[in-house]
C-alpha positions as CSV (number, residue, x, y, z in Angstrom):
1,M,120.4,96.1,107.8
2,F,120.4,92.7,109.6
3,T,121.5,92.9,113.2
4,Q,121.7,90.4,116.1
5,L,121.4,93.2,118.7
6,I,118.2,93.9,120.7
7,E,116.1,96.5,118.9
8,P,116.2,100.1,120.3
9,H,113.2,101.1,122.4
10,G,110.4,102.2,120.1
11,G,112.1,100.4,117.1
12,E,114.5,103.2,116.0
13,L,117.6,104.7,117.5
14,V,117.2,108.5,117.3
15,D,119.9,110.9,116.3
16,L,118.8,114.5,116.9
17,I,121.9,116.3,115.6
18,A,120.8,118.3,112.6
19,P,122.5,118.0,109.2
20,E,125.5,120.3,108.6
21,Q,123.6,122.9,106.5
22,R,120.7,123.1,109.0
23,R,123.1,123.5,111.9
24,S,124.6,126.5,110.1
25,E,121.1,128.0,109.6
26,L,120.3,127.4,113.3
27,Q,123.6,129.0,114.4
28,S,122.7,132.1,112.3
29,E,119.1,132.3,113.6
30,S,120.2,131.9,117.2
31,R,121.4,135.6,117.3
32,N,117.7,136.7,117.3
33,L,116.4,134.0,119.7
34,R,115.9,133.8,123.4
35,S,118.5,131.7,125.2
36,L,118.4,129.3,128.1
37,T,121.5,128.3,130.0
38,L,121.2,124.7,131.2
39,T,122.2,123.2,134.5
40,S,124.1,119.9,134.9
41,G,120.9,117.9,135.2
42,Q,119.3,119.6,132.2
43,L,122.4,119.2,130.1
44,C,122.5,115.5,130.9
45,D,118.9,115.1,129.7
46,L,119.7,117.0,126.6
47,E,122.7,114.9,125.7
48,L,120.8,111.7,126.2
49,L,118.1,113.0,123.9
50,L,120.6,114.1,121.3
51,N,122.6,110.9,121.2
52,G,119.7,108.5,121.2
53,S,119.8,107.2,124.8
54,Y,116.3,108.4,125.3
55,S,115.0,106.9,122.0
56,P,112.3,107.2,120.8
57,L,111.9,110.7,122.3
58,R,112.6,113.6,119.9
59,G,112.3,116.4,122.4
60,Y,110.9,117.6,125.7
61,M,107.5,116.4,126.7
62,K,104.4,118.6,126.5
63,R,101.9,118.8,129.3
64,R,99.6,116.1,127.8
65,D,102.6,113.7,127.3
66,C,103.9,114.4,130.8
67,Q,100.5,113.7,132.4
68,R,100.0,110.5,130.6
69,V,103.5,109.3,131.5
70,L,102.7,110.0,135.2
71,D,99.3,108.4,135.0
72,E,99.9,105.4,132.8
73,M,103.7,105.2,132.1
74,R,102.9,105.5,128.4
75,L,103.7,107.9,125.6
76,D,100.8,109.1,123.4
77,D,101.4,106.2,120.9
78,G,101.3,103.7,123.7
79,T,105.0,103.1,124.0
80,I,106.1,102.5,127.6
81,W,107.9,105.4,129.2
82,P,108.3,105.8,132.9
83,V,109.6,109.3,133.7
84,P,108.6,112.7,132.2
85,I,111.5,114.3,130.4
86,T,110.7,118.0,130.7
87,L,112.5,121.3,130.6
88,E,111.8,123.5,133.6
89,V,112.2,127.3,133.0
90,S,111.9,130.5,135.0
91,A,108.5,132.3,135.1
92,Q,110.0,135.2,133.1
93,L,111.1,133.0,130.2
94,A,107.7,131.2,130.2
95,R,106.1,134.6,129.9
96,D,108.4,135.6,127.0
97,V,107.8,132.6,124.8
98,E,104.8,130.9,123.2
99,A,104.1,128.0,121.0
100,G,105.7,128.5,117.6
101,N,108.8,130.3,119.1
102,S,112.3,128.8,119.2
103,V,114.6,128.9,122.2
104,V,118.4,128.3,122.0
105,L,119.8,125.9,124.6
106,R,123.3,126.7,125.9
107,D,125.8,125.0,128.2
108,P,127.1,126.9,131.3
109,E,130.0,128.2,129.1
110,G,127.6,129.7,126.5
111,L,128.1,127.1,123.8
112,I,125.0,126.6,121.7
113,I,123.9,122.9,122.0
114,A,120.5,122.8,120.5
115,A,117.4,124.8,119.4
116,L,114.0,123.9,120.9
117,Q,110.9,124.4,118.7
118,V,108.4,125.4,121.4
119,E,105.1,123.6,121.1
120,D,103.7,124.0,124.6
121,V,104.3,126.3,127.6
122,W,102.7,125.2,130.8
123,Q,102.7,125.5,134.6
124,T,101.9,122.7,137.0
125,D,101.8,122.1,140.7
126,R,104.7,120.7,142.6
127,G,103.1,117.3,142.7
128,I,104.2,116.8,139.1
129,K,107.6,118.4,139.8
130,N,108.2,116.0,142.6
131,S,107.1,113.0,140.6
132,S,110.4,112.5,138.8
133,T,110.0,115.3,136.2
134,T,113.6,116.5,136.7
135,A,117.0,115.1,137.0
136,G,118.8,115.7,140.2
137,G,116.5,118.6,141.3
138,E,119.1,121.3,140.4
139,Y,117.2,123.2,137.7
140,L,116.6,126.6,139.3
141,D,118.4,128.2,142.1
142,S,116.5,128.7,145.4
143,E,115.8,132.4,144.8
144,E,114.4,131.9,141.3
145,R,112.3,128.9,142.4
146,S,110.8,130.8,145.4
147,A,109.9,133.6,143.0
148,V,108.1,131.4,140.5
149,G,106.0,129.4,142.9
150,D,104.7,126.4,140.9
151,P,107.2,125.4,138.2
152,W,106.9,126.3,134.5
153,F,107.9,124.0,131.6
154,I,108.3,124.3,127.9
155,G,108.0,121.3,125.5
156,G,108.7,120.6,121.9
157,R,111.1,119.1,119.4
158,I,114.8,119.8,119.5
159,E,117.4,120.1,116.8
160,G,121.0,119.5,117.9
161,I,123.7,121.9,116.8
162,N,126.6,120.7,118.9
163,M,127.0,117.8,121.3
164,P,127.9,118.9,124.8
165,E,131.7,119.4,125.2
166,H,133.6,116.9,127.3
167,F,137.4,117.0,127.6
168,D,137.7,114.2,130.1
169,F,138.0,110.5,129.1
170,R,137.0,111.1,125.5
171,S,137.9,107.5,124.5
172,V,135.1,106.1,126.6
173,R,132.5,108.9,125.9
174,L,130.6,106.6,123.6
175,T,127.1,107.1,122.3
176,P,124.6,104.3,121.8
177,W,125.5,104.5,118.1
178,D,129.2,104.0,118.9
179,V,128.6,101.1,121.3
180,R,126.2,99.3,119.1
181,A,128.7,99.5,116.2
182,Q,131.3,97.9,118.5
183,F,128.9,95.1,119.6
184,E,128.2,94.4,115.9
185,K,131.8,94.2,115.1
186,L,132.6,91.9,118.1
187,G,129.6,89.7,117.4
188,W,128.1,90.4,120.8
189,R,124.4,89.5,121.2
190,R,123.8,89.2,124.9
191,V,125.3,92.1,127.0
192,L,124.9,93.0,130.6
193,A,125.1,96.7,131.4
194,F,126.4,97.6,134.9
195,Q,125.5,101.2,135.6
196,T,127.3,102.6,138.6
197,A,128.1,105.9,140.4
198,D,130.6,104.2,142.7
199,F,134.0,102.5,142.7
200,I,134.3,98.8,141.9
201,H,136.0,96.9,144.7
202,R,136.5,93.2,145.1
203,A,132.9,92.6,146.4
204,Q,131.3,94.4,143.5
205,H,133.7,92.7,141.0
206,E,132.6,89.3,142.3
207,L,128.9,90.4,142.0
208,I,129.4,91.4,138.4
209,L,131.5,88.3,137.6
210,Q,128.8,85.9,138.9
211,A,126.1,87.8,137.1
212,V,127.7,87.6,133.7
213,R,128.6,84.0,134.2
214,A,125.1,83.0,135.3
215,E,123.5,84.9,132.4
216,R,126.3,84.0,129.9
217,T,126.6,87.6,128.7
218,N,129.3,90.0,127.8
219,L,129.7,93.2,129.9
220,L,129.3,96.9,129.3
221,I,130.4,99.0,132.4
222,Q,128.7,102.3,132.4
223,P,130.0,104.7,135.1
224,L,127.6,107.6,135.6
225,A,129.2,110.9,134.9
226,W,127.7,114.4,134.7
227,L,128.9,117.9,134.1
228,S,129.3,119.1,137.7
229,Q,131.6,116.3,138.5
230,R,134.4,117.6,136.3
231,A,135.7,119.8,139.2
232,D,135.5,116.8,141.6
233,R,138.8,114.9,141.8
234,S,136.8,111.7,142.9
235,H,135.2,111.7,139.5
236,Y,138.6,111.2,137.8
237,T,139.8,108.8,140.5
238,R,136.7,106.7,140.0
239,I,136.9,106.5,136.2
240,R,140.6,105.7,136.2
241,S,140.2,103.0,138.8
242,I,137.4,101.4,136.8
243,Q,139.6,101.5,133.7
244,H,142.1,99.4,135.7
245,I,139.4,97.0,136.8
246,L,138.7,96.0,133.2
247,S,141.8,93.8,133.1
248,Y,140.3,91.7,136.0
249,F,137.4,90.4,133.7
250,P,137.8,87.7,131.1
251,R,139.5,89.1,128.0
252,N,137.4,90.2,125.1
253,T,134.2,90.2,127.1
254,V,134.1,93.7,128.6
255,R,133.8,97.3,127.3
256,M,133.3,100.6,129.1
257,A,131.3,103.7,128.1
258,L,130.6,106.7,130.4
259,L,126.9,107.5,130.8
260,P,126.1,111.2,131.1
261,Y,123.2,110.5,133.4
262,Y,122.0,112.5,136.5
263,P,120.3,110.2,139.0
264,R,116.8,111.0,139.9
265,F,116.2,108.7,142.9
266,T,112.5,108.4,142.3
267,D,109.8,106.0,143.4
268,G,111.0,103.0,141.4
269,R,110.4,104.4,137.9
270,E,114.1,105.1,137.5
271,R,114.6,101.3,137.0
272,Y,112.5,101.5,133.9
273,L,114.3,104.5,132.6
274,R,117.7,103.0,133.2
275,A,116.6,99.8,131.5
276,I,115.5,101.8,128.4
277,I,118.9,103.4,128.3
278,A,120.6,100.0,128.5
279,R,118.4,98.7,125.7
280,N,119.2,101.6,123.5
281,Y,122.9,100.9,124.1
282,G,122.3,97.4,122.8
283,C,122.2,95.6,126.2
284,T,119.9,92.8,127.1
285,H,120.5,92.7,130.9
286,L,120.9,95.4,133.5
287,L,122.7,95.5,136.9
288,M,122.5,98.7,138.8
289,D,124.1,99.9,142.0
290,E,121.9,99.1,145.0
291,D,119.4,101.9,145.0
292,E,117.7,103.7,147.9
293,E,114.4,104.3,146.2
294,W,112.6,101.3,147.8
295,D,111.5,101.5,151.4
296,G,109.4,99.3,153.7
297,Q,108.9,95.6,154.3
298,E,107.4,95.0,150.8
299,S,110.5,96.4,149.0
300,T,111.8,93.0,147.9
301,S,108.5,91.9,146.4
302,L,107.9,95.3,144.8
303,K,111.3,95.1,143.2
304,T,110.7,91.6,141.9
305,E,107.3,92.5,140.5
306,A,108.7,95.7,138.8
307,D,111.7,93.8,137.4
308,D,109.4,91.1,135.9
309,L,107.3,93.8,134.3
310,I,110.4,95.5,132.8
311,F,111.5,92.2,131.3
312,R,108.1,91.5,129.8
313,E,107.6,95.0,128.4
314,L,111.2,96.1,127.5
315,G,112.9,92.7,127.0
316,V,115.7,93.8,129.4
317,K,116.4,91.4,132.3
318,I,117.1,93.2,135.6
319,I,119.7,91.4,137.7
320,P,119.1,92.0,141.4
321,F,121.9,93.7,143.3
322,R,123.3,91.5,146.0
323,R,125.7,92.6,148.7
324,F,128.9,90.4,148.9
325,I,131.1,90.1,151.9
326,L,134.4,88.3,152.5
327,V,134.1,85.0,154.4
328,E,137.4,84.0,156.0
329,E,136.8,80.3,156.0
330,L,136.1,80.3,152.3
331,D,138.7,83.0,151.4
332,A,136.1,84.4,149.0
333,H,133.4,87.0,148.7
334,V,129.9,85.5,148.9
335,P,126.4,87.0,149.0
336,V,125.5,88.3,152.5
337,D,122.3,86.2,152.5
338,E,124.3,83.0,152.0
339,V,126.6,83.5,155.0
340,E,126.0,80.8,157.5
341,T,125.8,81.5,161.2
342,G,129.1,81.4,162.9
343,M,131.2,82.2,159.8
344,R,133.9,84.9,160.3
345,V,133.4,87.8,157.9
346,R,135.3,90.9,157.0
347,S,134.1,94.2,155.6
348,I,135.1,97.8,155.4
349,S,132.6,100.6,155.2
350,R,133.1,103.7,153.1
351,A,133.7,105.7,156.2
352,D,136.3,103.2,157.4
353,M,138.1,103.4,154.0
354,L,138.2,107.2,154.2
355,D,139.5,107.0,157.7
356,R,142.3,104.7,156.6
357,L,143.3,107.0,153.8
358,A,143.2,110.1,156.0
359,E,145.4,108.4,158.6
360,G,147.8,107.0,156.0
361,R,147.0,103.4,156.8
362,D,146.9,100.7,154.1
363,I,143.7,99.3,152.6
364,P,143.8,95.5,152.6
365,E,144.0,93.7,149.3
366,W,141.0,91.5,150.2
367,F,138.9,94.6,150.1
368,T,140.0,96.2,146.8
369,F,142.6,95.9,144.0
370,P,146.1,97.4,144.3
371,E,145.4,99.7,141.3
372,V,142.3,101.1,143.0
373,T,144.2,101.6,146.3
374,R,146.9,103.5,144.4
375,E,144.3,105.8,142.8
376,L,142.6,106.4,146.1
377,K,145.8,107.3,147.8
378,R,146.6,109.7,145.1
379,A,143.2,111.4,145.4
380,V,143.0,111.3,149.2
381,P,146.4,111.8,150.7
382,P,146.9,111.4,154.5
383,R,145.7,114.4,156.4
384,R,149.2,115.6,157.2
385,K,149.6,116.1,153.4
386,Q,146.1,117.5,152.7
387,G,145.2,121.1,152.3
388,F,142.9,122.6,155.0
389,T,141.1,125.8,155.9
390,V,140.9,127.4,159.3
391,F,137.7,129.5,159.1
392,F,137.2,132.1,161.9
393,T,133.8,133.6,162.8
394,G,133.0,136.1,165.5
395,L,132.0,139.7,166.2
396,S,134.0,142.7,165.1
397,G,136.7,143.3,167.8
398,S,136.6,139.7,169.1
399,G,140.2,139.0,168.2
400,K,139.9,137.0,165.0
401,S,142.4,139.0,162.9
402,T,145.1,139.0,165.6
403,I,144.8,135.2,166.2
404,A,144.7,134.6,162.4
405,K,148.0,136.6,162.0
406,I,149.7,134.6,164.7
407,L,148.5,131.4,163.2
408,L,149.9,132.5,159.8
409,V,153.3,133.0,161.3
410,K,153.2,129.6,163.1
411,F,152.3,127.8,159.9
412,L,155.1,129.6,158.0
413,E,157.5,128.6,160.6
414,M,156.5,124.9,160.2
415,A,157.0,125.2,156.4
416,G,155.8,122.4,154.1
417,R,152.7,123.9,152.7
418,P,151.8,127.4,151.2
419,V,149.7,129.5,153.6
420,T,147.3,132.3,152.6
421,L,145.5,134.7,155.0
422,L,142.1,136.0,153.9
423,D,141.3,138.6,156.5
424,G,137.9,140.2,156.4
425,D,139.0,143.8,155.8
426,I,141.6,142.8,153.2
427,V,139.1,140.8,151.3
428,R,136.6,143.6,151.4
429,K,139.2,146.0,149.9
430,N,140.6,143.7,147.2
431,L,138.0,141.1,146.3
432,S,134.6,142.6,147.3
433,S,135.1,146.3,147.1
434,E,131.8,146.8,145.2
435,L,129.7,145.0,147.8
436,G,127.7,146.7,150.6
437,F,126.6,145.2,153.9
438,S,123.1,143.9,153.2
439,K,122.5,140.3,154.0
440,E,122.7,139.3,150.3
441,H,126.0,141.1,149.9
442,R,127.5,139.6,153.1
443,D,126.6,136.2,151.8
444,V,128.2,136.9,148.4
445,N,131.4,138.1,150.2
446,I,131.6,135.0,152.4
447,R,131.0,132.7,149.5
448,R,133.8,134.4,147.6
449,I,136.1,133.8,150.5
450,G,134.9,130.2,150.6
451,F,135.6,129.7,146.9
452,V,139.2,131.1,147.2
453,A,139.8,129.0,150.3
454,S,138.5,125.9,148.5
455,E,140.9,126.4,145.6
456,I,143.8,126.8,148.1
457,T,142.7,123.7,150.0
458,K,142.2,121.6,146.9
459,N,145.8,122.3,145.8
460,G,147.3,121.3,149.1
461,G,147.7,124.7,150.8
462,I,146.5,126.2,154.0
463,A,143.8,129.0,154.0
464,I,143.2,131.1,157.1
465,C,139.9,133.0,156.8
466,A,138.9,135.7,159.3
467,P,135.6,137.4,158.3
468,I,132.7,138.1,160.7
469,A,130.6,135.5,158.8
470,P,127.4,136.1,160.9
471,Y,125.0,133.7,159.2
472,D,124.9,130.0,159.9
473,Q,123.5,128.9,156.6
474,T,126.3,130.6,154.7
475,R,129.0,129.2,156.9
476,K,127.5,125.7,156.4
477,A,127.6,126.2,152.6
478,V,131.3,127.2,152.8
479,R,132.0,124.2,154.9
480,E,130.5,121.9,152.3
481,M,132.3,123.7,149.5
482,I,135.7,123.3,151.1
483,G,135.1,119.9,152.8
484,R,135.1,118.2,149.4
485,Y,138.8,118.9,148.9
486,G,140.4,118.8,152.4
487,G,140.1,119.8,156.0
488,F,137.8,122.5,157.4
489,V,138.0,123.8,160.9
490,L,135.5,126.3,162.1
491,V,136.8,128.5,164.9
492,H,134.2,130.5,166.8
493,V,135.8,133.5,168.6
494,S,133.0,133.8,171.1
495,T,134.1,137.0,172.9
496,P,131.0,138.7,174.2
497,V,129.7,141.9,172.5
498,E,130.3,143.9,175.7
499,E,134.1,143.1,175.6
500,C,134.3,143.7,171.8
501,E,132.6,147.1,172.3
502,R,134.9,148.0,175.2
503,R,138.0,147.4,172.9
504,D,136.4,149.2,169.8
505,R,139.7,150.6,168.6
506,K,138.1,151.8,165.3
507,G,135.1,153.4,167.0
508,L,132.7,151.3,164.9
509,Y,130.4,150.3,167.8
510,A,130.0,153.9,168.9
511,K,129.0,154.9,165.3
512,A,126.6,151.9,165.2
513,R,125.0,152.9,168.5
514,A,124.7,156.5,167.2
515,G,123.0,155.2,164.0
516,I,125.8,156.4,161.8
517,I,126.6,152.9,160.7
518,K,123.5,150.8,159.6
519,G,123.2,147.0,159.8
520,F,126.2,146.6,162.2
521,T,126.6,143.0,163.4
522,G,125.9,142.7,167.1
523,V,124.1,146.0,167.3
524,S,121.5,146.4,164.6
525,D,122.1,143.2,162.6
526,P,122.0,139.7,164.1
527,Y,124.9,137.3,164.7
528,E,124.1,133.6,164.6
529,P,126.5,131.7,166.9
530,P,127.6,128.4,165.4
531,A,126.7,125.1,167.0
532,D,129.2,123.2,164.8
533,A,132.5,124.9,165.6
534,E,135.4,122.6,166.1
535,V,137.2,125.2,168.3
536,V,135.5,127.8,170.6
537,I,137.7,130.6,172.0
538,D,136.8,133.5,174.3
539,T,139.6,136.1,174.2
540,T,138.2,138.0,177.3
541,E,140.7,136.2,179.4
542,L,142.7,134.1,176.8
543,K,145.7,135.9,175.2
544,P,146.0,135.7,171.3
545,D,149.1,133.4,171.5
546,S,147.3,130.9,173.7
547,A,144.3,131.1,171.5
548,A,146.4,130.3,168.4
549,Q,148.0,127.4,170.3
550,E,144.6,125.9,171.0
551,I,143.9,125.8,167.3
552,I,147.4,124.2,166.6
553,L,146.7,121.5,169.2
554,H,143.3,120.7,167.6
555,L,145.0,120.4,164.1
556,E,147.6,118.1,165.6
557,Q,145.0,116.0,167.3
558,Q,143.2,115.6,163.9
559,G,146.4,114.8,162.1
560,Y,146.6,117.8,159.8
561,I,150.0,118.9,161.2
562,G,152.6,117.1,163.3
563,V,156.0,115.5,163.3
564,N,155.4,113.7,160.0
565,N,154.3,116.9,158.2
566,D,156.8,116.7,155.3
């Protein structure tokens, strides 16, 4: 069939979804096969293999393929390929399979996505692992990785049974086949792909607009989107805002297609991989978000040299990313390197923008578009309307529960937001009754509390958590979990162990000293005081009401509560 579009990499656009009858056979055979549940990064790689984005690959690389890619950036047949596309597995699975076996690949919900015909099982040192063999580095959890030592991989051809399920933005979840069909119908021949993991504000819009005009191309905007983002409201905000931006480009010259790609942030090879993906989508030019993979004084020349090589070998022209800034005298966004000395410029950093949203201040129209501002305000309401968590930590008997109960009443008196108290003893009885008091079980308990608090916070409520939470790493993980959705205030009730033991209404310290209770925090198990607490309270001299008031004052000072809390 005659086409005006750039040829797919390797000469053929691959489709690895098996015919219907074969899919039925594979589905039946899967009952007797080993299964592997994929992570977000792995699932992205698999989807890009299945839909042809990684053409001409037909599966995961074997050891020999991987090594040649690392050494020469070539496949066995000489085709340029920059990054090993491999499947990392646990040591146990590697021991259980061998060449000739098949492994079923599932998504985190258990849906069968594909069958892998194993052709190679191999282990390598971390040098290969760290040389861009995986997407996003989230393949095995820390416990599993520490147990396996050097990573294991399995390689071979894959047969697709189902495409990964996406329920979000289905109209723009387009494969290279879909996009190429659109380009053919529209008569597009020269197309610039803009691949981005960020919002498009006025500066980025001007950058893109100047690029397509200079190169006389049409435009395909490809927001990066991967599985783990589905629970992140910023993902939805970003995609909706970019959909609004389409109307700010010349009519009939722009299309949008989400790209299920997990960034690798490698040593420069990612530019090659992204160019291959763009080519397989039918694009002749590529503009990427400014990347952080190039360091040092020679970065500009290295980029230029790499981009020239990509154009010669792949036929895809890389458009350099240039930062634009508003110049007041010109009332226009211009490249930073073209701003003359003495010109008055304006800019807003990401941190500044988030501060404006948190404080309920407007974002100026010279910075972004009204539609984008509206989406951002919906996603990031002012702090007085955000949910937040007050997370206590401290020894048994320090006064956490009493202060938490007083705080609960004060928040209920204020009204405006639902309030939930997650006291340590209550959680142990209702949510973690099967857990003991080993370090592993304590971590599980605290993470459960953090998850519940994150859901409360995400939905605009107030969570008050009052466990002992003795371990710093676990508290930091909870802070990160909750901080994505709203406020997090860590309160360290630093009452000394001597005072806690003197109170000891339950007789727990006495039993711990007698050896009746094992692993008791502050006696036979360590407590790690936090260095990052927003509020520190010692109840040796401070009464519980006054302690609660200190927390209220901090929340008012930060803007989470106050006279405008409606």
